[in-house]
C-alpha positions as CSV (number, residue, x, y, z in Angstrom):
1,M,-20.6,-9.1,0.9
2,Y,-19.9,-5.8,-0.8
3,L,-18.2,-4.0,-3.6
4,H,-16.4,-0.7,-3.6
5,K,-17.2,2.4,-5.7
6,K,-14.6,4.8,-7.0
7,D,-14.9,7.2,-4.2
8,F,-11.7,9.1,-3.3
9,I,-10.3,12.3,-1.9
10,K,-7.6,14.3,-3.7
11,S,-5.1,16.4,-1.9
12,G,-1.6,17.8,-2.4
13,V,-0.5,19.3,-5.7
14,P,-3.3,19.4,-8.4
15,I,-2.6,16.5,-10.8
16,A,-2.3,18.9,-13.8
17,N,0.7,20.5,-12.1
18,A,2.2,17.5,-10.4
19,K,5.3,15.5,-11.5
20,K,4.6,12.7,-9.0
21,A,1.5,11.1,-7.4
22,I,0.8,8.9,-4.5
23,I,-2.1,6.5,-3.7
24,M,-2.8,6.2,0.0
25,L,-4.8,3.4,1.4
26,H,-6.4,3.6,4.9
27,G,-6.7,0.7,7.4
28,R,-9.8,-1.1,8.6
29,G,-12.3,1.1,10.4
30,A,-10.5,4.2,9.2
31,S,-11.1,6.7,6.3
32,A,-9.4,8.4,3.4
33,T,-9.2,11.5,5.5
34,D,-7.3,9.6,8.2
35,I,-4.6,8.3,5.8
36,I,-4.3,11.7,4.1
37,S,-3.4,13.2,7.5
38,L,-0.1,11.5,7.2
39,S,0.8,14.1,4.5
40,G,1.5,16.3,7.5
41,V,4.6,14.2,8.5
42,L,5.5,12.5,5.2
43,N,7.5,14.2,2.4
44,L,4.7,14.4,-0.1
45,H,4.9,18.2,-0.8
46,E,5.4,17.9,-4.6
47,M,2.9,15.1,-5.1
48,A,-0.7,14.8,-6.1
49,I,-2.4,12.7,-3.4
50,Y,-5.2,10.2,-4.1
51,A,-6.9,8.4,-1.1
52,P,-9.8,6.1,-2.0
53,Q,-12.5,5.4,0.6
54,A,-13.5,1.8,1.3
55,T,-17.2,0.8,1.5
56,N,-18.0,0.2,5.2
57,H,-14.5,1.5,6.1
58,S,-13.1,-1.9,5.2
59,W,-11.3,-3.1,2.1
60,Y,-12.3,-6.8,2.8
61,P,-14.3,-8.3,5.6
62,Y,-12.0,-10.9,7.2
63,S,-8.4,-11.1,8.2
64,F,-5.8,-10.7,5.4
65,M,-4.7,-14.3,6.3
66,A,-8.2,-15.8,5.8
67,P,-8.8,-17.9,2.7
68,V,-9.0,-15.5,-0.2
69,A,-12.5,-16.7,-1.2
70,Q,-13.9,-15.5,2.2
71,N,-12.8,-11.9,1.3
72,Q,-14.4,-11.9,-2.1
73,P,-15.8,-10.0,-4.0
74,A,-14.6,-7.1,-1.8
75,L,-10.9,-7.9,-2.3
76,D,-11.0,-8.0,-6.1
77,S,-13.2,-4.9,-6.1
78,A,-10.6,-3.0,-4.0
79,I,-7.8,-4.1,-6.3
80,D,-9.8,-2.9,-9.3
81,I,-10.4,0.5,-7.7
82,I,-6.6,1.0,-7.3
83,G,-6.1,0.0,-10.9
84,E,-8.6,2.6,-12.0
85,I,-6.9,5.3,-10.0
86,V,-3.5,4.3,-11.4
87,N,-4.9,4.6,-14.9
88,E,-6.4,8.0,-14.1
89,I,-3.0,9.2,-12.9
90,K,-1.2,7.8,-16.0
91,E,-3.8,9.5,-18.2
92,N,-2.8,12.8,-16.6
93,G,0.8,12.3,-17.8
94,I,2.5,10.8,-14.8
95,A,4.5,7.7,-15.6
96,P,4.5,4.6,-13.4
97,E,8.0,5.3,-12.1
98,D,6.6,8.5,-10.6
99,I,3.7,6.8,-8.9
100,Y,4.0,6.0,-5.2
101,F,1.8,3.9,-2.9
102,A,1.4,4.0,0.9
103,G,-0.9,2.2,3.2
104,F,-1.3,1.2,6.9
105,S,-2.5,-2.2,8.2
106,Q,-5.3,-3.4,5.9
107,G,-4.3,-0.7,3.5
108,A,-0.7,-1.8,3.6
109,C,-1.7,-5.4,2.8
110,L,-3.8,-4.1,-0.2
111,T,-0.9,-1.9,-1.3
112,I,1.5,-4.8,-1.4
113,E,-1.1,-7.1,-3.0
114,Y,-2.0,-4.7,-5.8
115,T,1.6,-3.8,-6.7
116,S,2.8,-7.4,-6.5
117,R,0.1,-8.4,-9.0
118,N,1.1,-5.5,-11.2
119,A,4.9,-5.3,-10.6
120,Q,6.7,-2.7,-12.6
121,R,9.1,0.2,-11.8
122,Y,7.1,2.5,-9.4
123,G,8.4,5.5,-7.5
124,G,8.2,3.7,-4.2
125,I,5.9,1.6,-2.0
126,I,5.3,2.0,1.7
127,A,3.6,-0.7,3.6
128,F,3.2,0.3,7.3
129,T,2.4,-3.1,9.0
130,G,1.2,-5.3,6.2
131,G,1.9,-8.4,4.0
132,L,0.5,-10.3,1.0
133,I,-3.0,-11.5,1.3
134,G,-4.3,-15.1,1.7
135,Q,-4.3,-18.1,4.0
136,E,-1.6,-19.4,1.7
137,L,0.2,-17.3,-0.9
138,N,-0.3,-18.3,-4.5
139,E,2.9,-17.2,-6.2
140,Q,1.1,-17.4,-9.6
141,N,-0.8,-14.2,-8.6
142,Y,2.4,-12.2,-8.6
143,K,3.8,-11.1,-11.9
144,G,6.1,-8.6,-13.5
145,D,9.4,-6.9,-12.6
146,F,9.7,-4.1,-10.0
147,G,12.9,-3.0,-11.6
148,K,14.4,-2.3,-8.1
149,T,11.4,-0.2,-6.9
150,P,12.2,0.7,-3.3
151,I,9.7,-0.9,-0.9
152,Y,9.4,-0.4,2.8
153,I,7.5,-3.0,4.8
154,S,7.1,-3.2,8.5
155,T,5.4,-4.8,11.5
156,G,5.6,-5.0,15.2
157,D,6.7,-8.1,17.1
158,P,4.3,-9.3,18.1
159,D,1.5,-7.6,16.1
160,P,-2.1,-8.5,16.7
161,H,-2.9,-8.6,13.0
162,V,0.3,-9.0,10.9
163,P,2.7,-11.8,12.0
164,V,6.4,-11.4,11.4
165,S,6.3,-14.8,9.5
166,R,3.9,-13.4,6.9
167,V,6.0,-10.2,6.4
168,K,9.1,-12.4,5.8
169,E,7.2,-14.5,3.3
170,S,6.0,-11.4,1.5
171,V,9.6,-9.9,1.4
172,A,10.9,-13.1,-0.3
173,I,8.3,-12.8,-3.0
174,L,8.8,-9.0,-3.5
175,E,12.6,-9.6,-3.8
176,R,11.9,-12.4,-6.4
177,L,10.0,-9.8,-8.3
178,N,13.2,-7.6,-8.3
179,A,12.1,-5.1,-5.6
180,F,14.6,-3.3,-3.4
181,V,13.1,-4.1,0.0
182,T,13.7,-2.5,3.4
183,Y,12.2,-4.7,6.0
184,A,11.7,-3.5,9.6
185,V,10.4,-5.3,12.7
186,Y,9.8,-3.3,15.9
187,P,9.8,-5.3,19.1
188,G,6.9,-4.4,21.4
189,R,5.5,-1.7,19.1
190,P,1.7,-1.4,19.2
191,H,-0.4,-1.6,16.0
192,T,0.4,1.9,14.9
193,I,2.8,3.9,12.8
194,S,5.8,5.0,14.8
195,A,7.9,8.1,14.5
196,E,10.9,5.9,13.6
197,E,9.0,4.5,10.6
198,I,8.1,8.0,9.4
199,K,11.7,9.1,9.7
200,Q,13.0,6.0,7.9
201,V,10.6,6.4,5.0
202,N,11.2,10.1,4.6
203,N,15.0,9.5,4.5
204,T,14.8,6.8,1.9
205,I,11.8,6.3,-0.4
206,L,10.5,9.9,0.0
207,A,13.9,11.6,0.2
208,K,14.0,14.8,-1.9
C-alpha cells in the first residue's frame, strides 16, 4: 500500500492575482498534466489551477466500490492532500465560495468524497463520471452544509466503472447536504468526458 506526497502542478492565473481557484483531480492511470489539459476547453480563464499528482498514478488501489479498508491508507492520504491544497488556497486569500473542484473517474470519486466530508459553500464541483466511495456508504462520514453549491455529476449507462445506481445514491446524499445537483446519465457513452458534458458545465457551474 502507499501514501501520497504533496506533489502538484500549478497553472492558470498565479494565485497572488487570482480571485478564484480550482483543484483538478486526474483519473486512474493518468496524470496531473492530463487533467490540466481540460483547461483548454473549460472556462477556467480567471482561475488559479492546482492539479495534484497521485503516487503510482492512482489515488487508491482498488475499485471505488470496494470495502474502504482495502483502499487504505491511500484513500485517506489522498483526502489529506486535497485538504492541504484547500488550506494553501485559503491562505492566499481565496474564500471557500471561490474554490472549485473538478475530477474525472477516480478523480471524480475523490472530488465528491472530499467535498462531502467537508461540505460548505464552494464555488462549484464537477464530477465527470464518479460517485461516493465505499462498498456501502456510511452517511456519518458526510458532514456540513453545501449552502446550495452547484454540483455536476455524471456517468454513462452502462459505465464499466461507475454504475448509475451509485451515482443516484451519491446524488441523494449530496442533496441532503444542501447541494444544488445537476445529474446526467449518457446512454451508451464510453468511459470518457463528452463534448456535451463540457458544454453543460461551461454553461452552468463555470458560466462567466
